[in-house]
C-alpha positions in Angstrom: 29.1 -5.3 -5.6 30.5 -8.7 -6.5 30.0 -9.6 -10.1 27.6 -12.5 -10.7 29.2 -15.9 -11.6 26.3 -16.6 -14.0 24.2 -14.0 -15.8 21.4 -15.0 -18.2 19.5 -12.3 -20.1 16.4 -12.8 -22.3 17.0 -16.5 -23.1 14.7 -18.0 -25.7 14.7 -21.4 -27.4 12.1 -22.8 -29.7 11.6 -26.1 -31.5 9.3 -25.4 -34.4 6.1 -24.1 -32.9 7.1 -25.1 -29.4 8.5 -22.3 -27.2 10.7 -24.2 -24.7 12.2 -21.2 -23.0 10.7 -17.7 -23.3 12.6 -14.6 -22.2 14.2 -16.1 -19.1 16.7 -13.9 -17.1 18.4 -14.6 -13.8 21.8 -14.3 -12.1 23.8 -16.3 -9.5 26.3 -14.7 -7.2 29.4 -16.4 -5.7 28.5 -18.7 -2.9 24.9 -18.7 -3.8 22.7 -21.8 -4.5 20.0 -20.9 -6.9 17.1 -23.4 -7.3 15.4 -23.7 -10.7 12.0 -25.3 -10.0 9.3 -26.2 -12.4 6.9 -29.1 -13.4 8.0 -31.5 -16.1 8.3 -29.8 -19.5 8.6 -26.3 -18.0 12.0 -25.6 -19.7 14.5 -26.4 -16.9 16.6 -28.8 -18.8 16.7 -26.6 -21.9 17.7 -23.7 -19.8 20.5 -25.7 -18.2 21.7 -27.0 -21.6 22.1 -23.4 -22.8 23.9 -22.3 -19.6 26.3 -25.1 -20.0 27.0 -24.3 -23.6 25.5 -27.5 -25.0 22.6 -25.8 -26.8 22.6 -22.5 -28.7 19.8 -20.1 -27.6 17.7 -18.5 -30.4 18.0 -15.2 -28.5 19.6 -13.9 -25.4 23.0 -13.8 -23.7 24.8 -16.0 -21.1 28.0 -15.0 -19.2 29.8 -17.4 -16.9 32.7 -15.9 -14.7 32.8 -12.9 -17.0 33.1 -15.0 -20.2 30.4 -15.1 -22.8 29.0 -18.6 -23.1 28.5 -20.1 -26.6 28.6 -23.7 -27.9 32.3 -23.1 -28.8 33.3 -21.0 -25.8 36.1 -23.2 -24.3 37.1 -20.7 -21.5 33.5 -20.2 -20.4 32.9 -24.0 -20.4 36.0 -24.6 -18.3 34.4 -22.6 -15.5 31.3 -24.9 -15.4 30.9 -28.3 -13.7 27.9 -30.1 -15.2 26.3 -33.0 -13.3 23.5 -34.3 -15.6 20.5 -36.4 -14.6 21.9 -39.4 -16.5 24.9 -41.1 -14.9 28.2 -40.4 -16.7 30.5 -42.9 -15.0 32.4 -46.0 -16.3 31.0 -49.1 -14.5 34.1 -51.2 -15.0 36.4 -48.5 -13.3 36.8 -47.8 -9.7 35.8 -44.4 -8.3 39.4 -43.4 -8.2 40.0 -44.6 -11.7 36.9 -42.7 -13.0 38.1 -39.5 -11.3 41.6 -39.9 -12.7 40.3 -40.5 -16.2 38.0 -37.4 -16.2 40.7 -35.4 -14.5 43.0 -36.0 -17.4 40.3 -34.9 -19.8 40.1 -31.7 -17.8 43.8 -31.3 -18.3 44.9 -31.5 -14.7 48.6 -32.2 -14.2 49.7 -35.4 -12.3 50.3 -33.8 -8.9 47.2 -31.6 -9.0 45.1 -34.6 -10.1 46.3 -36.8 -7.3 45.4 -34.2 -4.6 42.1 -33.3 -6.2 41.0 -36.9 -6.4 41.6 -37.4 -2.7 39.8 -34.1 -1.9 36.8 -34.9 -4.0 36.5 -38.4 -2.6 36.2 -36.9 0.8 33.6 -34.3 -0.3 31.4 -37.1 -1.8 32.0 -39.4 1.1 33.5 -42.3 -1.0 37.0 -42.5 0.4 36.5 -45.9 2.0 35.1 -47.3 -1.3 37.5 -45.5 -3.7 39.1 -48.6 -5.0 35.8 -50.6 -5.6 34.4 -50.8 -9.1 31.5 -48.4 -9.6 29.2 -51.2 -10.9 29.3 -52.5 -7.3 27.9 -49.2 -6.0 24.4 -48.4 -5.0 22.5 -45.9 -7.1 23.2 -43.2 -4.5 26.9 -43.9 -4.5 27.0 -43.6 -8.3 25.2 -40.3 -8.1 27.8 -39.1 -5.6 30.6 -40.2 -7.9 28.8 -38.3 -10.8 28.9 -35.2 -8.7 32.6 -35.7 -7.8 33.5 -35.8 -11.5 31.8 -32.4 -12.0 33.8 -31.0 -9.1 37.3 -32.2 -10.1 38.5 -29.1 -12.0 37.1 -26.7 -9.3 34.5 -25.0 -11.4 33.2 -21.6 -10.6 29.7 -22.7 -11.4 28.3 -26.1 -10.5 25.1 -27.3 -12.3 23.3 -30.1 -10.6 20.3 -31.4 -12.5 18.1 -33.4 -10.1 21.1 -35.1 -8.4 19.1 -37.0 -5.8 16.6 -38.8 -8.0 16.2 -42.4 -7.0 18.8 -42.5 -4.3 18.7 -43.9 -0.8 18.2 -41.6 2.2 21.8 -41.9 3.3 23.2 -40.9 -0.1 20.7 -38.2 -0.5 21.7 -36.6 2.8 25.4 -36.9 1.8 24.7 -35.1 -1.5 22.8 -32.3 0.3 25.6 -32.0 2.9 28.2 -31.7 0.0 26.2 -29.0 -1.7 25.9 -27.0 1.5 29.6 -27.3 2.0 30.4 -26.2 -1.5 28.2 -23.1 -1.2 29.9 -22.0 2.0 33.2 -22.3 0.3 32.1 -19.8 -2.4 31.0 -22.0 -5.3 27.9 -20.8 -7.2 25.4 -23.7 -7.7 22.5 -24.0 -10.1 20.2 -26.7 -8.7 17.1 -28.3 -10.1 15.0 -30.7 -8.0 11.6 -32.3 -7.8 11.8 -32.3 -4.0 10.5 -29.1 -2.4 12.3 -29.8 0.9 15.6 -29.8 -0.9 14.9 -26.3 -2.3 13.9 -25.2 1.2 17.1 -26.5 2.7 19.7 -25.5 0.1 18.6 -22.6 -2.0 19.3 -19.0 -1.2 17.0 -17.9 -4.0 14.5 -19.8 -6.2 13.3 -19.3 -9.7 10.0 -20.9 -10.7 9.6 -21.7 -14.4 6.4 -22.7 -16.1 5.7 -23.1 -19.8 9.1 -21.8 -20.6 8.8 -18.5 -18.6 10.2 -17.4 -15.2 6.9 -16.8 -13.3 8.4 -16.1 -9.9 11.8 -15.5 -8.3 13.2 -14.6 -4.9 14.1 -15.9 -1.5 11.7 -18.2 0.1 10.3 -15.4 2.2 9.9 -13.1 -0.8 8.0 -15.8 -2.8 5.7 -16.6 0.1 4.9 -13.0 0.6 3.4 -12.9 -2.9 0.5 -14.9 -1.5 -0.1 -12.5 1.3 0.0 -15.3 3.8 1.0 -14.8 7.4 2.9 -16.9 9.9 0.9 -19.1 12.3 1.9 -19.2 16.0 0.3 -21.9 18.1 0.6 -21.4 21.9 -0.2 -24.2 24.4 -1.2 -22.3 27.6 -2.4 -23.0 31.1 -5.1 -20.6 32.3 -7.9 -18.8 30.4 -7.2 -19.5 26.7 -10.0 -17.3 25.6 -8.6 -14.3 27.6 -5.1 -15.1 26.2 -6.5 -15.1 22.6 -8.2 -11.7 23.2 -4.9 -10.2 24.6 -2.9 -11.5 21.7 -5.5 -10.2 19.1 -5.1 -6.8 20.6 -1.5 -6.6 19.4 -1.0 -4.6 16.2 0.9 -7.4 14.4 -1.7 -10.1 15.1 -4.6 -10.2 12.6 -6.5 -12.9 14.4 -6.2 -15.2 17.5 -8.5 -18.1 18.3 -8.7 -20.3 21.3 -9.5 -24.0 21.1 -11.1 -26.3 23.7 -7.8 -28.0 24.5 -6.1 -24.9 25.9 -4.4 -23.8 22.7 -4.3 -20.4 21.0 -3.5 -20.0 17.3 -2.4 -16.5 16.1 -1.9 -15.3 12.6 0.9 -12.8 12.6 3.2 -10.8 10.3 6.7 -12.0 11.1 6.6 -14.6 13.8 10.2 -14.2 14.9 9.7 -10.5 15.7 6.2 -11.0 17.2 6.8 -13.9 19.5 8.3 -12.0 22.4 5.3 -9.7 22.5 2.9 -12.6 22.3 4.7 -14.3 25.3 4.6 -11.1 27.2 0.9 -10.7 26.6 0.3 -14.2 28.1 2.6 -13.5 31.1 0.6 -10.3 31.9 -2.5 -12.5 32.3 -0.8 -14.8 34.8 -1.0 -17.6 32.3 1.8 -20.0 31.4 3.0 -21.0 28.0 3.8 -24.8 27.9 4.5 -25.1 24.2 5.1 -23.0 21.1 4.9 -24.0 17.4 5.6 -21.6 14.6 4.3 -22.5 11.1 5.5 -20.4 8.2 3.7 -20.3 4.9 4.6 -23.2 2.6 6.7 -22.8 -0.6 4.6 -25.6 -2.1 1.6 -23.4 -1.8 3.5 -20.7 -3.8 4.4 -23.2 -6.5 0.8 -24.4 -6.8 -0.4 -20.8 -7.0 2.1 -19.8 -9.7 1.9 -22.9 -11.9 -1.3 -24.6 -11.0 0.6 -27.8 -10.7 2.5 -29.8 -8.0 6.3 -29.8 -8.3 6.4 -33.5 -9.3 3.8 -33.1 -12.1 
């Protein structure tokens, strides 16, 4: 098995009587995007600060790319690209100048820096505005430049702390496209967000934190299964909808099937993808015709509410 890029075991951090992070453990594999979700004050930022080596845990261990992470661990920190919520760019410099400046801080030599600046500008979709001062940029463009700075030294682990807050839809989509591309190229990504649809789109696995503890972890499907909810398949049919509903309900994987007055049949099933061919076959056997199909999977938002009692943006 491939060794994890990030391994956190039993992390704990307190501030006086406040327990900010309490026995949190998780791993991220190469090429995996791991979403860390939680309401405000749940312990996400404290966890990220410890992973990045900015904050010393009271207890627990962190390894990045096989190196133990501490506040003084230079080699481990060199494997991390941190993109914080607050912008870390110089407004009186162009995007290219910002990237060159931070690239020198990373210790990149001249030739490597030149090529990396061009590569990163393409990834963050700022090539055509590379020589404009960053104080002339929109908020979304500044966010993209912020991400580019974190990518310059080709980190093994990229930490993105709510990178799309307050950005326009075009920049938000460019950021999400860039994250997807980095993941397919093998980079491990630790991603926090207040937008559930981003977690749905980007994250291979999700950890849900609340009051400092990891209260749920897994793929979207694994988390949803904790609620015991089933997929909903809605069929628009011509013919006897009541008979279609009865035929569908007779299938082992269908727990219920109800016809409505508009010629629709809604079935609750275990695993819509595997069940759909048998549902369609049942309709065909009745000489009915399916004119429309809609599959609704259980919502990750419902899982979050169940585990934390709060909405993601609370």
